[in-house]
C-alpha positions in Angstrom: 58.4 -12.7 55.0 58.4 -11.7 58.6 61.0 -12.4 61.2 58.6 -14.7 63.1 58.0 -16.7 60.0 61.8 -17.0 59.4 62.3 -18.0 63.0 59.7 -20.8 62.7 61.3 -22.2 59.5 64.8 -22.2 61.0 63.8 -23.3 64.4 65.2 -20.4 66.4 63.2 -19.0 69.3 65.4 -16.1 70.2 64.4 -12.9 68.3 67.6 -11.0 68.9 69.7 -13.8 67.6 67.5 -14.2 64.5 67.7 -10.5 63.7 71.6 -10.6 64.2 71.8 -13.5 61.7 69.5 -11.6 59.2 71.7 -8.5 59.5 74.9 -10.6 59.0 73.5 -12.2 56.0 72.4 -9.0 54.4 75.8 -7.5 55.0 77.5 -10.5 53.4 75.3 -10.2 50.4 76.1 -6.6 50.1 79.9 -7.3 50.2 79.7 -10.1 47.6 77.6 -8.3 45.0 77.8 -4.9 43.5 74.5 -3.2 43.1 73.4 -0.3 40.8 76.4 -0.7 38.4 76.4 1.5 35.3 78.7 1.1 32.3 79.8 4.3 30.6 82.1 4.7 27.5 84.4 7.7 27.2 86.6 8.2 24.1 90.2 8.7 24.9 92.3 11.4 23.3 96.0 11.4 22.5 98.3 13.0 25.2 95.4 13.5 27.6 95.5 12.0 31.1 92.6 13.6 33.0 89.0 13.0 32.1 85.7 14.2 33.6 83.6 11.5 35.2 79.9 11.6 35.9 79.0 13.6 39.1 76.9 10.8 40.6 79.7 8.2 40.3 80.7 6.7 43.6 83.4 4.2 42.6 85.4 3.2 39.5 85.4 -0.6 39.2 87.5 -1.0 36.1 89.0 0.9 33.2 89.6 -0.9 30.0 91.2 0.1 26.7 91.0 -1.6 23.3 94.3 -2.8 22.0 96.1 -2.1 25.3 99.2 -4.4 25.3 97.7 -6.6 22.5 97.0 -6.5 18.8 93.9 -8.6 18.7 91.3 -5.9 19.1 90.3 -6.9 22.6 89.7 -4.8 25.7 92.1 -5.1 28.6 92.2 -3.5 32.0 94.6 -0.6 32.5 96.6 -0.9 35.7 96.0 1.7 38.4 98.7 4.3 39.0 99.6 4.8 42.7 101.9 7.4 44.0 103.3 10.6 42.6 104.1 11.1 39.0 107.8 11.6 38.1 107.2 13.2 34.7 105.1 16.2 34.0 102.1 15.9 31.5 102.0 18.0 28.4 98.6 19.4 29.6 100.3 21.1 32.5 98.5 19.2 35.3 
């Protein structure tokens, strides 16, 4: 659909205002929905804190672990750690 067709349907005769509305709508759609989301599974290892993520990854949305704070074999989100660590890891990092 062209901008002029959209303007006719909505009843706007100002091209600049119509384009601004279209841009605002596209930006709001982009904010509300995540696009190109891939799910990847990585096995965790005991006493290991740092893992390698895919090189093309942009953002981590959620990390979940099975049996985390429950005993019913369900996955729960692991809270994000913010700030400096007070204890050293056994892996030396």
